[in-house]
N, C-alpha and C positions, 0 to 999 in steps of 0.2 A: 505495501499500499504506499511506501515511501518514494518518492520521487524527488530525485535531486535533494535531499534533505529536508521535504516537506513532509506531512503526513496528509497522504491524499483525502482521508476521511475528513477532516477539518476544512480544507476547501469546499468539499460537497457541501458540508453542511453550512457553511457561511453562504454558498451559492443558493440553497433551499433556502434559507433564513432569509436572505434579502428578497428574493421573489416571493416568499408568503408574507413578508411585511407588507407588500405591496398590495395581497390580497385583502390588508384592513385598510389601509390608507385609501385606496381607489374609491370606497364607498364615501371618504369625506370629500375627496374631489368631485365625485359625481353626483354629489348633491349638496356642492358650491360651499363646503365648511360647516354645513349642520351636522354636528356630533350624535343628534338623536337618531341616526341612520345605523350606529353601530353600538347604540345603547337599547334598553327596553322602556325607558321610562315614560314614553309616550304611550303605552300600550297598557290596557287595562283587561284586554282579553286575547285570545287566539289571534294569529295573523291570517292574513290573505295570502294566497300562494307566492305572490312574489315576495312579499314581505319574509315567509318562511323559507325560501329558498336564499333569501340573504342570510337569515340567521344561521342555516346550515353551513355555509362557508365562513361565518364569523366564530361557529362553533371549531372548526377546523383551524382557524388561522389567528383570530385575534387574541393577542397576548402570547401563544403560544409560540409562533416564529419570532417575536419580539424577543421573547424569552430566551430563545435558543441562540439568537444572534448577540444578547447580553451574554451569555455564559461563552461563546466563542470569543467576544472580547477578553474577558477573564482568560481564556486559555492563550490568546496571543500574548498576553501580559507575561504569564509564564515563561512562555517560551523567548521571551525578551529577557527576562530576569535570569533564567538560566543560562543565556547566551553571554550576559553582563558576568556572572560568575566565572562562565569557562575562560572568559577572557581577562578576567581579574580587575574587572573595570565599576568603578562605584556605582551604588545602586541607591535611589532611582537615577542620579546624574543626569546623563542626557535624555532619559526617557522622558523626563518632565518637560523637553522641549517638544516631544511626540503628541503628550497629552495636550499641551497648551496649543500645539497648532490645530488637534482635534476641536478644540473648542473654538478656535477662530474659524474655523470650516464649518462649525457648526452655526455659529452666529451669521455667516455670510449666507449660507444654505437658508436658515429660519428668515432672515430679512428677505433675501430676492426670490425664494422659491417657495416655501413650504413653514407654516407657523408651526407644525406640529414636528419638528425637524427633532431628532433623538440624538445628533451628534455632540450639541453642547452637554447636554445630560452626561454622555458618556465621557467626554472631556474632564469635567469635574470629577467623575468618579475614579477615572483613572489615576488623577493626583490623589487621591485619598488611599485608593488600594494600594498604589506604588510603595506608600510607608507601611501599610499593614503587613504586606507580604513579607517585610525585612524581618518580622518578629517572631518567624517560624510557624509551623504547624500549628502548635498549642494556641498561640495568640490569634490564628485565623481563626480556629476553631472557637474561641471564646466570642471573637468579635462577630461570627456569624450567629453563633446562640442569640446572644444580645440584640444585634439588630434584626435580625429574623423574628424573634419572639416579640420586641415592639412594635414592629411593621405589622404583624400578623394581628398581635391584639388590637391596634387602630382601626385596621379593616374589619375585622370582627365588630368591633365598636359600632363602626357606621353600619354593619349589616342588621346588628339588632336595632339601631336607629331607624332604619329602612323598614325593617320588618313591624316595626310598632307603628308604622303608618306615616312617617316624614317623608315631604317632598323631596324625592331624588331628582327631579327633574335639573337638568344643565340650563335651563331658561328658552328663552327665545332668540332663534338665530335668522329672524327675516333681514335684520339690517347687513348681517355676514352675507346672506346669501344674495341678497341683492347687490352687494360690492362686486361679488366674484361673478355675477351675472352680468352685469353692465359697466361696473367699473375697468379703469384702464388698469395696465402693469403697474404704473406709477402710483396710482391711488392705493393700490393693495400691498405695495412695499412701503407706504407712507402708514398705512393702518396697523401692519406689524410692528413699523418702529414705534409709534405712537404709543400702543398697548402692549408693550415687550412684558411688563410684569406678570399682566392677566394673563397673556397667552403662553408664557412660559411656566405657568404655574404648575401642570405636570412635569414639565423635566425636572423641576426641583423636588416635587413632592415623590418621585419614584428613585431620587437617589438613594434611600435606605436599600430599597428593593434591587437596584442596580448594583452597590457595593455585596451585597449577599451573593448574587447571581455572578459576578466578578470571582468572588471567592470561590465560589462551588466551582466554576470553572477551572481555576488555581487547583484545587484538591483533586478535582477530577482528572487533571490532566497529570498530576503527581502521582496518583492511584493506578494509573494505567487504562482508564476507561478507554483511551481513543486507540489502544496498541492493538494491532493485528493479531497477536498471540491468543492464546487460550485464557490467559487471564484477563486480557481486555474483552474477549467474549462474556466471561461470566460477571464482569462488573456490568455491562450491557444487559445482560441478562435481569439483574436486579433492577436496572433503570426501567425496563420494558414490564415489570410488574407494578412500580410504582406508576407509571404513566397509564398503563390499561385499568389496574385493579382499582386505584385511588383517583388518576386523573381524568378518566374518562366521565365516570358520575358525577363527581363534582362540578365537570365543565358543562354538563348537560343541563346544570340548573341555568344556563344563558338562555334556554327556553322559556323561565318563568317571567312574564311579564311584570311591569310595576316597578323597575330600575333598581329594587334592592339588592340583587345578586351582581350588578354591573361591576362594580369595584373588587367584590372577592374574586369575582370569574377572571378577570383581566390582569389583576395585580397579586392573589393569592392561588389559585387554582390552576391558571394556566400553564406557569412552570412546571408543574409537575406532568402535564401532558409534553411538555416539551422535551423532559427525560424520556418519555416513552418514544416519542419522534427521533431521538438521538438513538435509541436502541434500534427502532425498526430501521432506519436507516443504514445504521453499521450492518445488520443482518442482510439487508436487501443488496448491499454493494458486493456480497460474495457470489452473485448471480451475474456471472462474466456474459450472458447473453445481452444485458442491459447495459454493456459497456459504452456504448456511443452514448447515452443518457447521463452516464456519471462523468465523461467525457466533459459535457457540454456544461453539466452543473459545476464541474471541477472550475473550469474557467471563469465562469460566474463569481465564484467564490474567490479568484485570484485577483480580480478586480472590482471586490464587492462595494468599496466606498464609489467608486466611479459609476456602478450600476445603480447604486443607491440615489445618488444625486439624478442621475440620468431618467430613472424611471419617475420621479416627480417633476422633473422640467416636463417629460412627454405627457403626462398627466395634466399637468397647468394648461399647455397648449391645446390639448383635445376637450378639456372642459370648461376652461374658464372663457368669459364673453369676449376677451381679448383674443383668443384662439380660434378654434373649431366651434365653441360654444354648444357643445353635448351635455354640458351640465345642468341636470334638473330634467332633463328630456328622454332618459335612458331608463329603461326597465332593468329587473335583476339580472336576467339571462344576457343583456347585452353587457351590463358592466362587468359579468364575468367573463364575456368572451373578450373584452378589451382587455382586461387582466391578462389573460392567456395569450394574446396577440402581441401585447407589451412585453411579456416574459419571453415568448419566442423570438422578437425582435431583439432582446438584450443577449440571448444566447448566442444568436448569429452576430452581434455586433463584437461579442467577448471572443468568439471563437475566430473571427479574422482579426480584430486588433493584435491579440496574442500571438498569430502566427508571425507579425511585424515586430511587436514591440514585447519586450520584458515584462511590462507592468501596464495596467491601466492610467490614463491620463491624468486622474485625481491621485493615485499612487505614484507617478512620476514627479509632479508637482510638489507632493510633500517630500520625498525622498531628495529631490534637489535643494528646496528652501531649508529643511533640516541640514543638510549638508553644509550650505552657506552659513548658518548660524552657529552651528557646532565648530567648524573651522575658525569662526572669528571670535 
């Protein structure tokens, strides 16, 4: 599974996570920033077939692929950490430049492309976790227990509040919809800039969850979860049981209308199913008849940052009023079809790009910029 020093499974998981994250974000684009289309707060009864189809997709992807991507960031940090130890370099040292650059990339992506960017949150998380992993496995485990328990307690408290009848609605999005339907690109940029703290509330809210999942990725890497040997398979079998026997039933609560389970499913139960996905993909990778598919997903994973930004730019063009203006005019079947077409397009672009270049355009810019900063 190792190709030129890279663990192939990790690139494939990144590729799937990036394309799957679009499976959640595309509903926000398609409905012009109306978050109620990825929640259940506006529903008091069962859904119409079109809504039910959307909820099936969200059951499979909402929070699950984002959880997987977050774990993969932790894995990537562990690889950088081990590399620093081998080369006897100070840690976090120059890695802080990488995290800071990720934060800047996220701010630019947030401002000019999409208000629900995840890179800024990852940049802040990376800076924090870079210092935590210096403390060793015991310190990592204690940190995970404290942060995990506090975050879980808060989410469960919100669940109780919702079940007791409190209004869990996110509010009215009519002005946002109007902006993305008829506003210019510059007006949308201005809206994001002027409403920075309100629109970035989720990015800060999920930092404790990100820290936990980053550290989980570190621990999984150290324990050999991604190894192609028998030890790795045994670890992945355990993840499969967690994902299927615990993750699936808990994530089925997404089909409960009223909004009470929206937070627990996305931020607490979804990562459990993420672990099951990692196990399933690791098992499927052994089927060599699908080698063509793994090669495609692997290339997306190798330029995951570029693909993440690219897919959101494409969606902006497809759905917003200054582009093709499909937003608010498509049903769930069409949204799913567009998601699959964009995913296919990214697979094709990644395949052709990496035939000529060693890294994606965003990855290349980051590498070159970091070299300049570090050399100075």
